[in-house]
N, C-alpha and C positions, 0 to 999 in steps of 0.2 A: 200853860196849855197851848196858847197862841204861838209861843216860841217853839214848842215841839212840832206844831203843824208846819211852821215855816222851815224848820230844819228838815222835815220829811219831804217837803216840796223841793228843797234844794238837792236833796239826795236823789229824788226821782229825776230831776233835770240832769243831774250828773250822769246817772245810769243811761238815760236816753241818749246823751251825747256820745257816751262810749259805744253804745250799740250802733249808732250811725257810723261812727268811725270804723268799726269792725266790718260793717256791711260794705263800706266804701273800699276798704282794702281788698275784701273778697272779690268785689266787682272788678277792680283794676287788675287783680291777679288773673281773673277769668279772661279778661280782654287780652292780656299779654300772652297767656297760654294759647288762646285761640289764634292769635296773630302768628305765633311761632308754628302752630300746626298748619296754618295756611301756607306759610313759607316753605315748610318741609314738604308739604304735599304738592308744591309747585304752583299753588294758587295765591299769588301775591295780592296785596290790596291794589285795586284798580284793574286787575285782570278781568277781562270780559268773558274768558272761557278757559278750558284746559290747555296746558302746554302741548302742542302737537309735534314737538321735536323728539325723534327716537335716538336714544343713546345706546351704542353697541359696546358691551363689555366683553373683551376676549381673554380667555384663560388658556395658556399654553403649558402643556406638560413637557418638561425637558427630556429629550430622547436619550436612550442608553443602548449600549451594544448588547446583542443577544448572548445569553449565557451558554457556554460550552459545557454540556453535562456529561459527555462520554467521548472517549477516543479509542480507536482500534488500529494498531499497526500490524500489518502482515508483512513478514519477511520471506523472501523467496530465493532459493539457491538452485543451481543447475544440476547436471548429471553426476550421479554417484556410480562409478564403475570400478569394480574391484578386479583389476588385472592381476596376473600371477604375482608380480613383484610386490604389489600392495598387500596381497594376502599373505605372502611369505614373511613380510616385514612385521606382521601382527601375530605371528605364531609364538605361542608360549608352551611351557611344559604341560599345561592343562587345556590347551585348545587355541583360541584366537582372541586377542583383545585389541580392537581398533580405537580404543579411547584416546590413545596418544595422538593419533592423526588429527583429532578434532579439538584437543585440549585448548589451544589458543583461541578457538572460535567460539567457545561456550558463552562468554559474556555478550558477544555480538549477536549471537542467535537469540539469547534470552532477552535481549533488548526488545525484540518484537513481542507482541502479545500472542502472536500465532505464527508459526514458521513452517515452510514447506520445502521439500527437496524432491528431486526426480529419482525414484527408485529404479535404476536401470540395471536390474539383476533379478535373479530368482534365488530364493533361499534354498540351499541344497537339502535334500533328504539324505541322511547318512553323511558320508564323507566324500561323495563324488564331486569334489570341487574342481572348477576349471575356469578358464578365461576364454571367452569367445568359443562356446557359449558361457555366459556368466552364471555360474552356480557357486554360491558363496555361503560362508558360515552365517548362522543366525545372529551371531554377535555383532555383525555390522549394523543391524537394526538396533541392537542394544546400545551401541555407541551413539547412533543418531538420536535416539530418544534421550539419552543421558545428556547430550549436548544441548538439547532443548527443541529439537524439531518435533512438531506436532502432527504434521500431515505428510504422508507419502503419496505422491502422484505416480500412478503405476501404469498408465497407458503408454507403452513404448515398444520398440522392436526387440527388446531383450527380456521383457517380463515373462515370456513363455519359454525361456531357455531351459527351464526344468520341467516342461510339460505341465499337464493339469495338476499333477501331484505337487510340483514345485510352486505353482501359482497358489494353490491352497495353503501350502506351508508358508509362503511369503505373507499372505493376507492374515493368516492366523498369528504369525510372529509379530506383525505390526500391531495387531489388536492386543496381543499379550503384553507388549511393551508400552501400551497406552497411547499409541499413535493412531490417528484417523487415516483413512485411505480413500481414494476415489480414482476412477478410471478403469478399474476392473472390479469384479464382484464374484462371490462364491456361489450365489444362487440367482436364478433368473428373476426371482421375486425381489431381490435387493434393489435399492434405489441406484440409479446411475449418476447421481450427483450428491453433493453434501451441502446442507445449510447449517452454518455454525453461528451461535450467538457469542460474539466476542465483545465483552464489556458492555453488553446492551445493544450492540449493533449487529444485525443479522447479515451475514455474508454468504453468498452461494458460491460453491466451487465446482467447476466442471473440468474434466480432463479427457482429451482426445489424442489419438495417434493415427498416423497413416498405416500403422501395422502393430498389432498386439493390443490386448485389452478389450473390454466389452464395448468401449466407446471408440469406434473406428470410423474413419472417413476415407473416401476414395477420391483421389485427384480427378478421376474420370467422371465422377458424379457428385460434384460439390453442391448441387441444388438439394440433394437429399441430406447432405450434411447441414446445410443452413436450416432446413426444415426441422431437423432433429434438434439442433441447438435452440431454436426458437421454442419448440415444444417443451424442452427441459427447463428453459428459462421461465416459461409461463408457470411450470410446476413449482419452481423455486420461489418465484414471486408470490405464488399462492400460499406458500409456507412462510412468507414474511421476509424473504431475502430483499435487502435494500441496495446491495451492490453485488455484482457478479464478476468473479475471476474465472478466466479460462486458460488452463495450462494446456499447451499443444506441442506434440512431437511432430516436427515438420522440417522442411528446408533441405539444404544440401550440406553434407558433412564437410568440414574443414574450410568453409567459406565464411568470411567475416561480414558479408553483406547479404541481406535477404534477397531471395530471387523474386522475380516478378509475380509469380503466383502467390507467394507469401504476402506480398503487399496487397494483392487483390483480395485475398481472403481476409486479411486484417481490416480492410476498408468495409467489406460486407459485414463482418462481425461488429464493427462499430455501428453500422446502420441498424443492426438488430438490438443494440443497446448494451453490449458487453462493456463493462467498465475498465477492466484490466486484462491484458493478454501477456502471458509469460511463455516464451518458446523454449524448446529444447531440441537436441539431436545434432546440430552442427558441430558440437564439441569446441566451439569458439564463441566468445561473446559477439553478438551482433547488436546493431544500434538500437537506442531507445528513442522513441518519438511519440508525440501526441497527434493522434489522428482525429479528424473532424469529418462528420457526415453533413454535407451541405444541405440535404433535404430535411433531415430530422433535427439537426443541430447537436446530435449526440457527440460526445467526445470520449475517446478511448486512449488509455495509456498502453503502449505496446513495446515490450522488450522482446525483440525478435528471437533472441537466444540468450539464455543466462549462462551459456558456456558450461565447462566442466566445474565440478566442485572437487571431488576426490577421484583421482585416476592415476594410471601408470603411463600417461601420455606426456612425459617430459621430452625436451628437445632431443636428448640422446636416445630416446626410445622410439622416435618417429622416423620412418622412411619418408622421403618426399622431396629432398633437395634437388633431385634431378628429374623428378616425375611430376608432370602436371596432373592436377586432379581430373577425374573423368568428367568430360563435358556433360552439361545438363541442359536440357532444352529450355529451362526456365531462367537460366543465368544469362546475364547480359553484361560483359561478353561471356560466352559459354565457359571459358576457362582462362585464367590469367597466367598459368604456368609458374615455373620456379626458375630463378635466375642463376643459382649457384649449386654446386654439388654438395652432397652430404659431408659433414665433418663430424666425426664421432664425438669429439669433446668440444663443448661450446667455447671454452676459453681459448681454443686454438683456431677458432673460426675467424679469419681475417675480414669476413663479410658479415659479421655477427648481426648487424642491424639493417642489412640490405636485402634479406630474403623477402620475396614477395609476400603480401599479406595472406594470400591463399595457399602458400606452401604449408606443408604439414609440420616442418621442423623450425618454425620461426618463433615459437614460444607461446602462441595464442592458446594452444591446448593446455597450458599450465594455468590459465587465467579463469578465475571464477569471481563471484561476488555474492553479497547478501543485498538484495534489493528491497527497500522498505517503501511501502505505501501506507500512508496514514489517513484515516477518515475520522470525521467528527459528527456528533449528533448535538444539535442545538435545542434550546428550550421549546421552540415551536414545532419540533419533530423533524426538522430538515436534517438530512444526512448528506454529507458531501465529502469528497476527497480534498484534503487540505495541503498535501505536500508529499514529495518523494525524497528519498535519499539512498545512498549506496555506499557500501564498504567493499573495495576490491579485495579479493582473496587470491593469494598465490599458493599453488600446490608445489612445494619445494621438495626435491629429491636430495637426500644427503647420503654420502657413502656409496659412490657408484661401483657397480660391478659391470664393467663395460664389455660388450661383445661387438667387436669391430666387424664381424662378418654379417651379423643379423641384428639390426637395431632392436627388433621386437624381443630379443632375449637379453637386453640390457636392463639391469635392475638396480635398485638402490636399497640400502639398509633401512632407510626411513623415508616416509612420505608425510610431510608435515604441512598442515594448512596454516598459512600466515596471513592474518587480516591486516590490510594495509590502510589503516585509518590515517587521514590526512593530518599532518602536524605531529605525528608520533615519531619517536626515535625507535624505529623498528630494530635497528642493530642491537641496542641495549635491551630493549623490552623482550626480544625473542632470541637473544644470543646468536645473532647472525655474524658470520665472517664478513670481511670487507667485500669479498667477491659475491657472497650471498646477498648482502645488502644492496649492492649494485644491481643484481638481477631482480631483486624485489622492486627496485625503482623502475626498471624496464616494464615489469608486469603492471605496476600501477599506471604508468603512462599509457600502455596499450589499452587498458580498460577505460580510463577516463577519456581517452580520445574517442572511444566508441559511445560512451554513455553521458559524458559530461555536458554537452550541448543540449541533449534531450532533457536532462534533469533541470537545467536552467530554464528551458522553455516551458516545461510542465509546471514548475514552481511559479513562474511568472503568471501563467494562466490561472493556477489555483488561487494566487493572491488577488488577481483581478476579479475572479468570480466571488471570492469571499468578500472583497470590498463592496461589490455590487449587492450582495445579500445583506450585508450589514447596513448599507445605506437604505435599502428598501425596508429593513426591519425598523430602523429609526423613524423613517417617514410614517410608517403605520402607527407609531406611538403618538404622533402629534395630534392633540385633540383641541378643538375650538368650540367654546360655549358662547352663544349670542343671546343677549337679554334685551328685549325691547321695552322701553319705559314710555309711559304716556297715559 
């Protein structure tokens, strides 16, 4: 019995020891945890108060370039004039087919998302065709549409050559062939402008002429013209237009430089906020330049003249080697004159490359182009012009029917538009003879001399503006988060 009590007592003592050991372990653990918590909270042992030092934690988001979500390229060409020789060359047993004239041009026109040409003629009613006045078969419009032209700008001094009936026929034919038009209208209630959504970018198109069409201006009352442009631009912007193109029939025929009044008008249109000006009427390409308005900061791309596209104005068909152009009060100098007499066949002209630039028979009337302007929309909604380009186009006459008495009655069997893309083998691609290939080179050089520097300047400016936009976009993405600890 005593032995059992003694054993029980030893057992109780052992249990009590174990309990104290467990409690000691728990207490030590609590102390350790508490100490760790104090350290982590910034209150170390021996600290008399909270840590008053503020720690700044900065988080920076890496910048990226803005996403380009849409582009729209507009291609513009010059005057389409169907002289008698051009019309006769397209005659078939069943009527007229002008498709062959534009065949080479098709991929270059269709490269643009939207393409415009100057409709400098009236579609004839019946068969009363003529040149000066220009009354032409409707199949001219068919060929333009098939080539890829989307817009006919119709305010010019020949749109009324068929009278009101011819005007109606012209606009109806454009519509029937799926082409838009602006510059003239069928009804007084029709809009005098066009706003077109091109790949999600809305572009407004205006077309004016000093003579002909519903949108006319007078050189003697330009203030009324500017007021009218401003009013229509406000209407276009209200419809969502983000860029404005103005096609204008102006200047002096057969001069390769804009006159002083063209320059003044372009400067004022720049101040009004017009983005692109494309001129017509001189029948020669005139320079391309970037105009800036110092007051508003607006910038405008101005091609003073897009020259001819399709015409019968080849060297052999032009009088003017001995005749100075008529002096014009806005030209400086008024007239440059011509240095050498006419030579009926260009290959026999010993002064082939020496004719003054303002002569009629120096080849400039054979020169045209497709002028491209590309705009982009970015993810923040910004729309800007991002660059320009051009493909010179030579209107080649092949198979001459020479009239040595009257150059105006010299015709060709064919009038072929030859796109002169840089770096291409034109001779092989378009089946040119050695002589034709040389003439193509002259045409290319004439055109690039007039527009090349302007393209370089505009593209440099576009690059600079785009770089600035990208830099500002990246800067706006930089975010900093500051956390104060204490």
